[in-house]
N, C-alpha and C positions, 0 to 999 in steps of 0.2 A: 766359758761362753763370752762372746764379744757383745758388750752393751752398746758401744758406739765406735765409729771409725772417724778419725780426723784426717781430712784431705785438704788439698790446696784450695778447694772450693767451699770448704766449711765442714761442719760436723754432720755426720750421717748417723743418726740414732736408730739402732735396730730393735731395741727393746723399749716399748712404751714406758713412760715414767711410772704409771700406775702399776704395771706388771713388775717393774723393778722393786717397788715397795712391797708388793704382795704377789708372789708367783702364782698363787691359786686363781688369780683373775685371768690368767692366760687361757684363751678359748681353743687353742690349737694343740695338736699332738706334738708339733715342733715346739722347741723352747721359745722360738720367736718366728713369726712369719711376716715378711714385709713386702709390700707391693709398691713398685716405682711406676708412676704414670706421668704422662706429659705428651704434648704434640710432637709430630715429626721434627727432628732437629733439636729437640730439647736436651738430648743427651742421655737417654735411658741406658743404651748399651755402653756408653762411655762411663756411666755411673758404676756399672758392674766391673769395668776395667779398673776404675779407681779403687773399688773395694779390694779386688785381687792384688793390685799393685801395692796398696798400703799395708795389707796384711803380710805380704811377702817381704816388704822392705822395713819391717819394724826393727828398731834399734834395741837389740837385746841387752846391750851394756847399760841402757837407760831404763828400759822396761823390765829387765830381769829375765832370766832364762825360763821362768815359769809363767811368763805372761800368756794370756789367752790367745793372742795372735799366733804365737809360735806353736801352739798346741792344736791349731785348727787345720783340718784337711779341707781344701777348697776344691769343689767340683763344679765345673761350668758346662752347661748344655744349651744349645739353641737349635731349632729346626729351620731357621730362616737361612736362605742361601747367601745373603750379603752380610757376612760376619764382620763385626768390629774387631780390629786387631786386639789380641790379648797378650799378656806377658808370656814368656816362654814357659813351657811345661817343665815340671820337675817333680820331685818326690812329694812336695806339699801341694802342688797345683796340678789337677787333672783337667785338661781341656778336651771335652768330648765333642766339640764342634769339628775337630779334625779326625774323629774316629767314626763318623756316621757310616752305617752299613745299611744297604737296602733291606726292607722287610722280607724280600724274596731270598736274601742270603742268610738271614739270621732269625731263628724263631726261638723265643723264650716262652715255653709253654705255661710256666707259672704266671708270668705277666699277662700272657694272652688270656688265660682262664679268668684271672682277676678282672681284666678289662671287660671281657664278655659278660661276666656275672654282674658287674657294677653298672654297665651301660645297657644291659638287656638285649644281647643278641647271641646267636649260636653259630660260632665259626667252625670251619673244618679246614685243617691243614692238608693240602693235596699236592700231589706231584702229577704233572702232565708232560708227556713227551712233546717235543717240537713236531709239528705236522710233517709227515714224509710224503705227502700227496704228490709233490713235484717229481720225485724220483720215480714214482709209479707211472706217472704220465710219460716221463722220458723213456722208461722201459717199454711201454706200450707202443711208442713211436718207432721202436726198433723192429716191430713186427709188421713191416710193410716192405714192398719190393724196393723202396728207395732207402731203407735203413738197415739193410745187410742181413737180417735173419733169413735163412733159406726156407721160405714158407712152403715150398714143394715137399719138404721133408717133415712137415708138421702133421699131426693127426688130421684126418680128412675134415672133421667137423670144424676144427679151428681154422684150417686153411680156407674152407668155404666161407666162414664168417669174415675173415680178413678180405677176401675177394669181394664179398658183398659190400663191405664198408668202402672199399676203394671205388667201386662202381657208383655208390651213392655220393661219394665225395666229388666225383667228376660231374655227375648230374647237378649237384648243388652249385658247382662253380659256373656251369652254363646258365643256371637259373638266376644266379646273382647278377651276372652280366646282362641278362635279358631284362629283369624287372627292377634292378637296383637293390642296394643293400637293405634299406629300411623295409621295403615291401617284402623282401625275402625273409627278414627276421620275423615277420608277422604271418608268413605262409605256412601251410601244413608241412611242406617239404623240409623246412628248417627243424621243426620238432621231430620229424621222422628221422633226420640225420642224427640228431642228438640221441634218440633212442637206440639207433643202430650202433653208434659209437659206444654207448654204455654197455650194450649187450656184448660187443666184441671185446672190450676191455675186461669185462667179467670173465669171459672165456679164457683170455690170456692169463689172468691171474689165477684162475682155477688150474690152468695148466702148470703154472709156476708152483702153486701150492702142492701139487702132486709130487713134484720133484724135491721140494724143500721140506715137506712134512710139517712137523710142529715147530721147526725153526724158521718158518716163512717170515713172520713179523720181525723177529729179531735180526735176521740176516738182511732183510730189505732196509731196516733201520740202519744197520751198520754200513750198508752201501751208501745210503743217503748222506750220513755224516762224513763218510770218507770222500765222496765226490765234492762236498762243499769246500774241502781244503786242497783239491788237486785240479790242475788246469786241464788235463787230458781226460775229461769226463767220459767221452764216448769209448775210449780204450778201456777204462775201468769197468764200465757197464758191460761191454762186450766180454771182457775176461770173466766177469761174474756169471753171465749167462752161459758162456761156453763151459764153465766149471759144472753147470747143471746138465750138460750134454745137449744143449740147444745148438743146432747147426747154423753156420754163417756162410754167406757167400764171400764176405770180406775177410781177409787174413790180417791178423795183428802182426805188424812189423817187429815190434819188440814188446815184451811183457812190461806192464807198468809196475815194476818191482817195488818202488817206494810206496805206491798206493796200496799194493797188495799187503805189504807189511803193516801199513796204517790201518787197513781194513781188519786185519787179524787182531791188532791191538784194540781197536774200537769194539769189535765183536766180544772180546774178552771182558772189557769194561761193562758193556751192555748186559752181558750174562750176570755179572755181579749185581748190577742195578735191578734187573728183573728178579733176581733171587730175593731181594729185599721187599719187593712190592707184593701186596696181598689184595685187600678189598678195594673194589672200585665203587664210585658213586654213579648216579644216573647219567652223568655226562661222560663217563668213561675215565675220569681222573682217579688216581689212586689215593685213598685216604691214608694219612700217615700218623703214626704215633711219634712221640718225642724220640724214642730210641731209633726208629727208622730214619728220622731226619738226621740224626747224628751220624748214622752209618752212611747215608747218601752224601753227606758233607765230606766224610773221610774218603769215599770213593772218588768224588769229584763229578757231580751231576750236571754242572752248568752248561756244558756243551750239548747236552742231550734233552734237557727239559727245564721246567720251572717248578719251584716250590712256591705256592701261593696260598692265600687264606680266603676261602669262599665265605660269603656272608659278611665280609668286612668292608666298610666304606674307606674312602681315602683318609677321613678323619680318624677312624679306628686304626688304620695302618700307621698314621703319624704318631698316635698315642703309643702303639706297640713299639715302634722304633725308639721313641723317646724314653720310655721306662725300661725297655730291654737294655738299652745302652747304659743308662744310669745304673741299673741293677747289676749288669755285667761288670762295670767299672768298680763298683763297691765290693763285689765278691772277689775280684781279682787283686784287691789290695794285699800287699805283702804283710807278713806278721809284724815286721819292724815298723810299718806305718801305723799299725794298731797301737803299738807301744808309744810311738812318738806323737801321734795325733789323736787325742781322745775326743776332740770336738769335730763336728762336720758342719760346714757352711755350703749349702747347695744353692747355686745360682742358676736360674732358668730364665732365659731371655725369650719372651714371647712364645712360651710353650703351648699356648692355646690358639696359635695363629691359624691352624688348619681345621678348627673345630666349628661345627654348626652351633648356633646359639643354644640349642637344647643341651648339647654336650658341654658347652662352656659353663652352663649352670652347674654341671656335675664335676667339673675339672678340679676345683679346689677341694671338694669332698673326697675325690679319689686320691689326690695328692696327700691330703691329710691322713687318709687311711694307709697309704703307702709308707708315710713317715712312721706311723704307729708300728708297722711291721719291721721297719729298720731298727727302731728303738728296742723292740722285743728281742733282737739278736744280742743286745748288750755290748756291741762293739764300740759305741760312742756314748760318752757321758752326756753330751748335749748335742742337739741337732737344730740348726737354724736354716731358714729358707728365705731367699730374696728372689722375687720375680719381677718381670716387667710385662706390661700389657698395654694395648689400646682399647681393651674391651670393657665397656661399662658393666657388663655382666659379672666379670671377675671383681670389679671394684665393689660390687654389692656384697661380696663375701669378706670384706675387710673393714674393721672399724677405722674411723678416721685417723686415730693415732698409730695405725699400722700402715698408713699410706704416706709415701713421699711424692709430692707433686712438684714436678720440675717446671721452671719457666721456659718460655719459648726460646730465649737466648741462653744457650748452655753456659755462657760465660758469667751469667748472673747467679752464681752459686747454686745451692740445692733447691732453690725455690721455696716451697712451703712445706712445713711438716706439722701435722697434728692440729689439735683444736686451738692451740694458742697462736695460730698463724694469722696473717693479715686478712685472709679470706677463709670463710668456713667451708670445709670439705663435707660433702654429702655422700655417704657411701653405704654403710652396713644396713642391709635390709631396706634401703630406700628405693622408691620407684625408679626405673631406668631413665625415665624422662628427666627427673631431677638430677640424676648422676651425670647424664650426658650434658645437660645445660650448665650445671654448677661446678662439677668436678672435672668433667671432660672439656669444658669450655667450648662446646660446640652446639649448634642448633639441633633440633630434633627432626628436621626435614632435610631431604637431599636437595642439593643446590639445583639440580636439573628440574625437579618438580616445582621448586619455588620460582625459578625463572619462567617456566612454562605458564604457571598460574598468573604471574605478573603480566606476561604478554597477553594472556586471555583477558584479564581485567582491562588492560590498556586498549585492546581492540573493541571491547564492549563500550567503553567510555568514548571511543572515537566513532561509535555508531556502526561498527562492523558486525557481521553475523559470526556467531560461534557455534560450532556443531554440538548438538545435544549429547553426542557420545563423549566429547571432551569434557563436558560439564559433569556427566554421570560417573566418569572414571575417577573423580576426586572423592576419596574415601573419608576425608574429614568432614563430618556433617555440618559443622559450623562454616567452614570455608565454602563447601558446596552450596549451602543455603544462601550465603552472601552473593555468590556468583549468579545463582538463579534469580534472586531478587533484582540484581543489577541488570540482568538480561531482560527481565519482565518490564522494568522501568524504561529501558531503552526502546522496547517494542511498542509501548503505548504512544 
């Protein structure tokens, strides 16, 4: 285990002195858990870089081959998009900031279920096909005298429906020119045309279903995905319809052979995907098991639909991605890494950044429980965690001697550490207002509201009127009372 790290900015102590003397005083599942805080520009991310850099560059001839630095596996993760440069990856250092994968692309069901249980929600992993409505509309447009299907050869009822639609379309065009677009949109004729179009399209697709049978949905889907990748869309659609025996007045000059081959390949892959899917939910999405997800990933589903998690917020998705990536990286370690690196140092840079306050309150508890599960596997003799944050909520879960507070100027060394510092840190179990003011070095009100209230007071003192609404929207009873008294004084 690493007790402290010496850097060019000074000593960074990871294990509190009291815990060094008596390990039973440690309150976390990890052998040490350290939080780095400080304002923007203070160097929190740079601190993690210094930790990695110094552990990797330890002088074995001085420290000895069995020094704790050389036995430590470093794992770094951050969800933030603007990543501080880190040392190059290697066997000892795993940089997960370069391995992020979308939650849509990777599902770890164990982590998902743990998060769902801990944070109290019920997710469902589902697969949804990309909507193919566009191709259906395009096909329907072929069934008119201007789009080449020979409607005189169609069944009488379908031919009559198409002729009725064309007549209504001509009437609608005259009506629009006569009364104007907006008035037409509000007229009964507009709704009537929509109804006729809907009825005609239903007849067209009923006609296609008769020819395609149970393959209707899958073949229309295959056509849709094929036309997305080929420029001669009309030729591809005409070939598709002619294969069903639908007569055309327009003759194809050449068969779209490349598109036909692509269609057949797409149809084959879609059949494999459909063979995996089973139960649907109320919205028509397919509910997936972990095994089904793995099969779909092997087939390659991304061109045809999405795997997503219903009932999961953006914060939940961020947590799933974070812990799935960390979990995956730890499980993929080679056996030789287990032999060489018996200690784990997990570095998480602003892992709480996408979480609501309520979930921030649970973040450290969840992380602590996750560390317990890693320890239970017996692959690491010790586990240490270093985090950075801007959140006063996270600060309330750390004793003061587990917090490193950086100064605003990152060149001024590591700032303050623990209770023996120049300024007292307020953190563990303390009210958020105290943490924000004393540890976070910030006010407890937003700057915009402060400036607005200052202007309000200034206007009152100048004898100007202030709207009662603006007074009542102040939710601090002391400030609101002061403003009310000031207004009453000026009104006398």
